[in-house]
C-alpha positions in Angstrom: -23.9 17.7 13.5 -20.5 18.3 14.0 -20.1 20.9 16.9 -18.4 24.4 16.1 -17.0 27.4 18.0 -21.2 29.5 17.6 -22.6 25.7 18.5 -20.8 24.2 21.8 -20.4 27.7 23.4 -23.4 29.4 22.2 -24.9 29.3 25.3 -22.3 30.5 27.6 -21.6 33.4 24.5 -25.0 34.2 24.8 -25.9 34.6 27.9 -22.3 37.2 27.9 -23.7 40.8 28.6 -24.1 42.3 24.7 -24.7 39.3 23.6 -21.0 38.7 21.7 -19.8 36.2 19.8 -17.5 35.2 16.9 -17.8 35.3 13.2 -15.7 33.1 11.2 -13.9 36.6 10.4 -12.5 36.4 14.1 -14.3 39.3 14.7 -17.1 39.6 17.4 -20.2 40.6 16.6 -23.9 40.2 17.5 -25.0 36.4 18.6 -27.1 34.8 15.6 -30.4 33.8 17.6 -31.8 31.2 15.2 -29.4 28.9 16.0 -31.6 25.8 16.5 -31.4 23.3 19.9 -29.7 20.9 18.4 -26.3 23.0 17.3 -26.5 24.2 20.9 -24.4 21.6 22.1 -23.1 21.8 25.7 -19.9 20.5 26.9 -17.9 20.4 29.7 -13.7 21.4 29.7 -10.8 22.1 32.3 -7.7 23.3 30.0 -4.8 24.1 32.4 -2.4 26.8 31.2 1.1 27.3 32.8 4.1 29.5 32.1 7.6 28.5 31.4 8.9 24.7 31.1 12.2 24.6 31.5 13.1 20.9 31.2 17.4 21.3 30.6 20.3 21.7 32.8 19.9 20.5 36.0 16.4 19.1 35.6 17.5 17.3 32.9 19.9 16.3 35.0 18.4 16.1 38.5 16.0 13.6 36.5 17.2 11.8 34.4 17.4 8.0 35.1 14.7 8.3 37.5 10.8 8.1 37.4 10.5 11.0 34.4 7.1 11.9 35.8 8.5 13.5 39.2 8.9 16.8 38.0 5.7 17.7 38.4 5.8 17.2 41.6 2.7 17.1 43.8 1.2 18.8 41.0 1.0 15.8 38.6 -2.8 14.6 40.5 -4.0 17.7 39.5 -2.2 18.0 35.9 -3.9 14.9 35.3 -7.5 15.6 36.2 -7.5 18.0 33.2 -8.9 17.7 30.0 -5.8 19.4 28.6 -2.5 21.0 29.5 -1.1 23.9 27.5 2.5 24.9 28.2 5.4 27.5 26.8 8.2 24.5 26.4 11.3 26.9 27.0 14.0 24.7 25.6 14.8 22.1 22.9 14.9 18.3 23.2 17.1 16.6 21.4 20.4 15.3 21.7 21.9 16.8 18.7 23.4 20.4 16.9 25.3 22.9 17.9 24.9 26.1 19.8 23.8 29.2 18.0 26.5 31.5 18.9 26.8 34.2 20.9 24.2 33.3 23.4 24.5 33.4 27.7 22.2 30.5 27.7 21.6 27.5 26.4 18.8 25.1 27.4 18.1 21.0 26.1 16.3 18.3 27.4 17.0 14.5 26.2 14.4 12.8 24.7 14.2 10.0 27.1 13.3 11.9 29.5 11.4 15.0 28.5 9.0 13.1 26.5 7.5 10.3 29.3 7.6 13.4 31.8 5.4 15.3 29.0 3.5 12.2 28.6 3.1 11.6 31.9 1.7 15.2 32.6 -0.6 14.2 29.9 0.4 17.8 27.7 -1.7 18.4 25.0 0.2 21.7 23.3 3.7 22.5 24.2 4.4 26.6 22.1 7.8 27.2 20.7 7.9 30.6 20.0 10.2 31.6 22.3 14.3 32.6 22.6 15.4 29.0 23.6 14.1 26.7 20.9 17.0 27.2 18.4 20.0 27.6 21.5 21.0 24.3 18.9 19.9 24.9 16.0 17.8 23.9 13.4 18.3 19.8 14.1 17.5 20.3 17.4 14.2 22.1 16.3 13.1 19.5 14.0 13.8 17.1 16.7 12.3 19.0 19.3 8.7 18.7 16.9 9.4 15.3 15.7 9.7 14.1 19.2 6.5 16.0 20.2 4.7 14.6 17.7 5.7 11.3 18.6 4.3 12.1 22.0 1.1 13.2 21.2 1.7 16.6 22.0 0.5 19.4 19.5 3.3 22.8 18.9 2.8 25.6 17.4 5.0 28.6 17.4 8.4 27.4 15.5 9.0 25.4 12.2 10.9 24.9 8.8 9.8 27.6 8.1 7.5 31.2 8.7 4.7 30.1 7.6 4.6 26.5 9.5 6.1 28.2 12.5 2.4 30.5 12.2 0.3 27.9 11.6 -1.8 26.4 14.5 -1.8 23.4 16.7 -5.3 22.3 16.6 -6.0 20.0 19.0 -9.4 17.2 20.1 -9.9 18.3 24.3 -12.8 17.5 26.0 -15.5 16.9 22.9 -14.2 20.3 22.2 -11.6 22.0 19.2 -9.1 23.9 20.2 -6.8 26.1 18.0 -3.5 27.5 19.9 -1.3 30.1 18.2 2.2 31.0 19.2 3.7 34.0 19.0 7.0 35.7 20.3 9.0 39.3 20.2 12.1 37.7 21.5 15.0 37.6 20.0 14.5 38.2 16.6 17.5 35.8 15.5 15.2 33.3 16.0 13.1 34.5 13.5 11.7 31.7 10.8 12.2 33.1 7.5 10.3 32.2 4.0 12.9 29.4 4.0 14.4 28.9 7.1 13.5 28.1 10.6 12.8 29.5 13.1 10.0 31.1 15.2 6.8 32.8 14.8 8.7 36.1 15.7 6.8 39.5 15.0 6.6 42.5 17.4 3.9 42.1 19.4 2.5 45.6 19.0 -1.3 46.5 16.8 0.0 49.2 15.2 3.4 47.7 14.5 4.1 47.4 10.8 3.5 44.3 9.9 2.7 43.2 12.7 -1.6 43.2 12.1 -1.3 41.6 8.7 0.2 38.7 10.0 -1.4 38.1 13.3 -4.5 38.5 11.9 -4.0 36.0 9.2 -2.4 33.7 11.5 -6.2 33.4 13.6 -7.4 33.2 10.2 -5.9 30.2 9.4 -7.2 29.2 13.1 -10.4 29.4 12.2 -10.4 27.8 8.8 -10.7 24.7 11.1 -13.9 25.8 13.0 -12.6 25.9 16.5 -14.4 26.3 19.3 -11.7 28.2 21.1 -8.5 30.4 19.5 -5.1 30.5 22.3 -3.2 32.9 21.5 0.3 31.7 23.7 2.1 35.2 23.6 5.8 35.2 24.6 6.4 38.3 24.9 7.8 41.6 27.6 10.8 42.1 29.2 11.9 39.8 32.1 11.1 40.7 35.8 8.4 43.1 35.6 5.3 42.6 37.9 3.1 44.7 34.8 2.0 44.5 31.3 3.3 47.9 29.8 0.9 49.6 28.2 1.2 48.2 24.0 0.8 44.5 25.8 -2.9 45.5 26.9 -3.6 47.1 23.9 -2.4 43.7 22.1 -4.2 41.6 23.9 -7.1 43.5 23.9 -7.0 43.5 19.9 -7.0 39.8 20.4 -9.8 39.8 21.9 -11.7 42.0 19.5 -10.3 39.4 16.5 -11.7 36.4 18.1 -9.1 35.3 20.7 -10.5 33.2 23.2 -7.6 32.8 26.1 -4.5 35.2 26.0 -1.5 33.0 27.4 1.2 35.0 28.1 4.5 34.2 30.1 8.3 35.2 29.7 8.5 37.5 32.3 9.4 34.9 34.6 7.0 36.6 37.4 3.3 36.8 38.0 1.7 39.5 36.3 -2.3 40.2 36.7 -5.6 38.7 34.8 -7.7 40.5 33.2 -11.1 39.5 31.9 -11.9 41.5 28.7 -15.8 40.7 26.8 -15.9 37.3 28.9 -12.7 36.0 28.1 -9.4 35.9 30.3 -6.0 37.4 30.1 -2.4 36.3 31.5 -0.9 38.3 31.4 2.0 36.4 32.6 1.8 33.3 33.9 5.2 33.0 35.1 7.5 29.8 35.6 6.1 26.1 36.2 9.4 24.4 35.9 13.1 25.2 36.0 16.6 25.6 37.8 16.6 29.4 37.5 18.2 31.3 40.8 15.9 32.7 43.2 15.7 36.5 42.0 15.7 38.5 45.6 12.3 40.4 45.9 10.4 38.4 43.3 9.7 35.2 44.6 9.7 33.8 40.8 9.4 30.5 42.1 5.7 31.3 42.9 3.4 30.7 40.2 0.1 29.5 39.2 -1.6 26.5 37.5 -5.0 28.3 35.9 -7.3 26.6 35.0 -10.1 27.8 32.1 -13.4 26.1 33.4 -16.1 25.8 30.7 -19.1 24.2 32.0 -22.8 23.8 30.5 -20.9 25.2 27.1 -20.1 28.3 29.1 -16.7 30.1 30.0 -17.9 29.6 33.4 -14.5 30.8 35.4 -10.6 31.1 35.2 -8.7 28.9 37.9 -5.4 30.3 39.7 -4.1 27.2 41.9 -1.1 28.6 44.0 2.7 26.7 42.8 5.9 26.9 43.7 9.3 25.4 42.1 11.6 22.9 44.7 14.0 21.4 43.9 14.0 21.4 40.0 10.2 20.2 40.6 6.6 21.4 40.4 4.6 21.6 43.7 1.7 22.3 45.0 2.3 25.2 46.8 2.2 25.3 51.0 0.5 27.5 52.9 2.9 30.7 52.8 3.4 30.4 49.7 -0.4 30.0 48.4 -0.9 33.1 50.5 1.3 34.8 48.5 0.5 33.8 45.5 -3.5 34.7 46.1 -2.8 38.1 47.2 -0.3 38.8 44.3 -3.1 38.0 41.8 -5.5 39.7 43.7 -3.2 42.6 43.8 -1.9 42.4 40.2 -5.5 41.6 39.0 -6.9 45.1 41.0 -5.9 47.8 38.2 -7.7 46.0 35.7 -11.1 45.5 37.7 -10.9 41.9 38.0 -13.2 40.2 40.0 -11.0 37.6 42.2 -12.8 35.1 44.8 -11.0 32.7 47.2 -12.1 28.7 46.8 -10.4 25.7 47.6 -7.1 27.1 48.3 -6.6 28.8 45.1 -8.5 31.8 43.7 -11.7 32.1 41.1 -12.0 35.1 38.2 -15.8 34.6 37.3 -15.6 35.0 32.9 -18.7 37.4 32.2 -18.5 40.4 31.2 -20.0 42.5 34.2 
């Protein structure tokens, strides 16, 4: 029997208070306790989520001609133990294309560096719905998609037209099928059109005219692949804000109500809090994982976390936060001072959501239950 979302994860979903599960339409409903034992296959997996990965500019210059995997520094060993690894690719991968006019920052990485670097980390999914993927226009976007495909990295959030941009990336991870949609509310000029290349741009608010239909359609497309879990990766909100705005909270919870299992936020360049809603994690902003950006005084934007979703015995067990620090264009496991700051910051910024945060192995563990 082919493993399905209701099958593989049935044990975990049924164990949650309220016994919620997800119907094929994407809405949560009462669990069907009549499912047979054969359908309740149990699967273990660890899937990593990080925020912005920018491999261009001085990151590219630093590692070009060297070991491309070195960009992951001391995090590489841990990344390779994951069953899946999801990131926001904050640059194009190309040697072609003309600059988009009237922008301040342009991010582009050379294929002979970026492709082996992503392979070295066993990257599974790169989301492209952001405000830099078209910095060198449609040609570089096309190259990026081709290079990722050749590298075995699935991608979502941008494409040659609007329909393709909103299509999910469907990935087999640790015996599970994961469907990922990428969405952004950043930089409207990059939005894909009916016949024009671009991003899955949409104003991310549940009550915004047109947004509800576009996003519900994207989720429905994901469910057509009968996934075990659905991820919504969102490049959203203003930079340098340490807590999400109210419309982001409402929208994230609405996504979970529609059947999304992980809300993976990024764009602010700083860590924000974690909420557990109906037993599913909402990472409002994962911060930056690799970049060459300035250190903004008072924000510690070089400190973030590798977030690991742990599925054990078929259930959503916990979300782990492993402290990370960017040093010399390299992702590194945080030293004790930086790790302490990350732990305290995640705990403090998650407190308004009533999130349980536990210390473990130098990092943090967030139990995934409905309390």
